[in-house]
C-alpha positions as CSV (number, residue, x, y, z in Angstrom):
1,M,-0.4,-23.9,11.8
2,K,-0.9,-23.1,8.1
3,R,-1.7,-20.0,7.4
4,F,-4.5,-19.0,4.6
5,L,-5.0,-15.6,2.3
6,L,-8.2,-15.6,1.4
7,D,-9.1,-13.9,-2.0
8,T,-11.4,-10.8,-2.8
9,N,-14.1,-13.8,-4.1
10,V,-14.1,-15.8,-0.2
11,L,-14.7,-12.4,1.4
12,S,-17.6,-11.9,-0.8
13,E,-19.1,-14.8,0.1
14,F,-20.4,-13.5,3.6
15,S,-21.0,-9.9,1.8
16,L,-24.9,-8.9,1.5
17,T,-25.6,-11.1,-1.8
18,G,-27.2,-13.6,-0.1
19,K,-26.1,-17.0,1.4
20,P,-22.8,-17.3,1.2
21,N,-21.3,-21.0,-0.4
22,P,-22.4,-24.2,1.7
23,G,-18.5,-24.7,0.9
24,V,-16.5,-22.3,1.6
25,S,-19.0,-20.9,4.6
26,I,-18.7,-25.0,6.4
27,W,-14.3,-24.2,5.6
28,I,-14.3,-20.6,6.7
29,R,-15.8,-22.5,9.9
30,N,-13.5,-25.3,10.4
31,S,-10.1,-23.0,10.7
32,R,-9.6,-21.1,13.0
33,P,-9.8,-17.2,13.0
34,E,-6.2,-16.7,13.7
35,A,-5.1,-18.2,10.5
36,L,-7.7,-16.5,8.5
37,F,-5.9,-13.7,6.4
38,A,-7.1,-10.2,4.3
39,S,-4.4,-8.9,1.8
40,V,-4.8,-5.1,2.4
41,L,-5.1,-5.7,-1.3
42,T,-8.5,-7.7,-1.1
43,F,-9.9,-5.2,0.7
44,A,-9.1,-2.6,-1.5
45,E,-10.7,-4.6,-4.8
46,I,-13.5,-5.0,-3.3
47,L,-13.5,-0.5,-2.1
48,K,-13.1,-0.1,-5.4
49,G,-15.8,-2.2,-6.5
50,I,-18.0,-0.3,-4.5
51,E,-17.5,2.6,-5.4
52,L,-18.3,1.7,-8.9
53,L,-21.8,1.2,-8.0
54,P,-24.1,4.0,-8.5
55,W,-25.7,5.3,-5.2
56,G,-28.1,3.7,-3.8
57,R,-29.2,0.8,-0.8
58,R,-27.1,-1.9,-2.1
59,R,-24.2,0.1,-2.3
60,S,-24.8,1.5,1.1
61,E,-25.5,-2.0,2.7
62,L,-22.1,-3.1,1.5
63,E,-20.1,-0.1,2.5
64,S,-22.2,-0.8,6.1
65,W,-20.3,-5.0,5.3
66,L,-17.0,-3.5,4.4
67,R,-17.0,-1.4,8.0
68,I,-18.6,-3.7,10.6
69,G,-19.4,-7.5,9.0
70,V,-16.3,-7.8,7.7
71,P,-14.5,-10.7,11.0
72,D,-13.0,-8.2,13.3
73,G,-10.3,-11.2,14.0
74,L,-9.4,-11.8,10.2
75,G,-5.3,-11.0,10.1
76,R,-4.8,-7.5,7.6
77,I,-1.8,-8.3,6.0
78,A,-0.3,-4.6,4.4
79,C,1.9,-3.9,1.9
80,D,3.6,-1.0,0.1
81,R,4.3,0.0,-3.0
82,S,7.7,-2.5,-3.3
83,C,5.3,-5.4,-3.3
84,C,2.3,-4.7,-5.6
85,G,1.9,-1.9,-8.1
86,P,-1.0,0.3,-8.1
87,V,-4.6,-0.1,-7.7
88,G,-6.4,0.9,-11.2
């Protein structure tokens, strides 16, 4: 079975910013959930972007989306200092 590591922009398509790209949406729907993964670095990048936003409704909505809106079935790929540099 093929497995896919989703990039930040793919996950961001499903945030509260509007409608996801139809092609991305169809591809996700047609993919097996157990074949979809995201790196902890992807989540760190999204969190960093959220933290840079000013306090307000948009930031609160994105924080909620990150906490409860990301599919539970999405696999997480962990990494440590040996596989990445510092996130800045």
